[in-house]
C-alpha positions in Angstrom: -32.7 0.7 -51.2 -32.4 0.9 -54.9 -29.0 2.6 -54.7 -27.6 -0.1 -52.4 -29.0 -2.9 -54.6 -27.3 -1.3 -57.6 -24.0 -1.4 -55.6 -24.6 -5.0 -54.6 -25.3 -5.9 -58.2 -22.1 -4.2 -59.4 -19.9 -6.0 -56.9 -21.5 -9.3 -57.7 -20.8 -8.8 -61.4 -17.1 -8.5 -60.6 -17.0 -12.1 -59.5 -17.4 -14.5 -62.5 -20.2 -17.1 -62.1 -17.8 -19.9 -62.9 -15.4 -18.9 -60.2 -15.3 -21.0 -57.0 -15.7 -17.7 -55.2 -18.7 -16.6 -57.1 -21.0 -17.0 -54.1 -18.5 -15.4 -51.7 -18.7 -11.8 -52.8 -21.3 -11.1 -50.1 -18.7 -11.7 -47.4 -16.6 -8.9 -48.9 -19.6 -6.6 -49.1 -20.9 -7.2 -45.6 -17.4 -6.7 -44.2 -17.0 -3.5 -46.1 -20.3 -1.9 -45.4 -20.1 -2.8 -41.7 -16.5 -1.6 -41.1 -17.1 1.6 -43.1 -19.9 2.7 -40.8 -23.0 1.6 -42.7 -24.0 -1.7 -40.9 -27.7 -0.9 -41.4 -27.1 -1.9 -45.0 -26.5 -5.5 -43.9 -30.3 -6.0 -43.9 -30.6 -4.7 -47.4 -27.8 -7.0 -48.5 -29.7 -9.9 -46.9 -32.9 -8.9 -48.8 -30.9 -8.6 -52.0 -29.5 -12.1 -51.5 -32.9 -13.6 -50.7 -34.2 -12.4 -54.0 -31.8 -14.8 -55.7 -33.0 -18.2 -56.7 -29.9 -19.7 -55.0 -31.5 -19.1 -51.5 -34.9 -20.6 -52.0 -34.6 -23.4 -49.4 -34.5 -23.0 -45.6 -31.1 -24.8 -45.5 -29.6 -22.5 -48.1 -30.8 -19.4 -46.2 -29.5 -20.8 -42.9 -26.1 -21.5 -44.5 -26.1 -17.9 -45.8 -26.9 -16.5 -42.3 -24.1 -18.6 -40.8 -21.6 -17.3 -43.4 -22.7 -13.7 -42.8 -22.6 -14.0 -39.0 -19.2 -15.7 -39.1 -17.8 -12.8 -41.2 -19.3 -10.3 -38.8 -17.9 -12.2 -35.8 -14.4 -12.0 -37.3 -14.9 -8.3 -38.1 -15.1 -7.5 -34.4 -11.3 -7.5 -34.1 -11.2 -4.9 -36.8 -14.1 -2.6 -36.1 -15.1 -3.3 -32.6 -18.4 -4.8 -31.3 -21.0 -2.2 -32.0 -21.0 -2.1 -35.8 -21.1 -5.9 -36.4 -23.8 -6.1 -33.7 -25.8 -3.5 -35.5 -25.4 -5.4 -38.7 -26.6 -8.6 -37.0 -29.7 -6.8 -35.6 -30.4 -5.4 -39.1 -30.4 -8.9 -40.6 -32.3 -10.4 -37.6 -35.1 -7.9 -38.1 -35.7 -9.3 -41.6 -35.2 -13.0 -40.9 -38.1 -15.4 -41.1 -38.8 -17.4 -38.0 -38.2 -20.6 -39.9 -34.7 -19.5 -40.9 -33.5 -18.7 -37.4 -30.9 -21.0 -35.9 -30.9 -20.8 -32.2 -27.9 -23.1 -31.9 -24.4 -21.9 -31.2 -22.0 -21.7 -34.1 -18.9 -21.5 -32.0 
């Protein structure tokens, strides 16, 4: 897990904090790790992001999950269904019950 967190930290540092896209680097990472055949790392990315103070509230965590799931949904046309689905399962296994959104996003 430490190796993947190092990777996440390095990618995050490539996006300046004052940039409007500073909180969007995780979309690039989740798409890359999922399409490249390592969708199990999506759960580690989720844990890495939850360690940030930016995701302390339930609403912030739900917004994060919605962004990640939307990215994975769009990735289906590139990598097929199994890899994004495995990434979603990897994240869902770590999600707190209070953060789960049982509504439909589409």
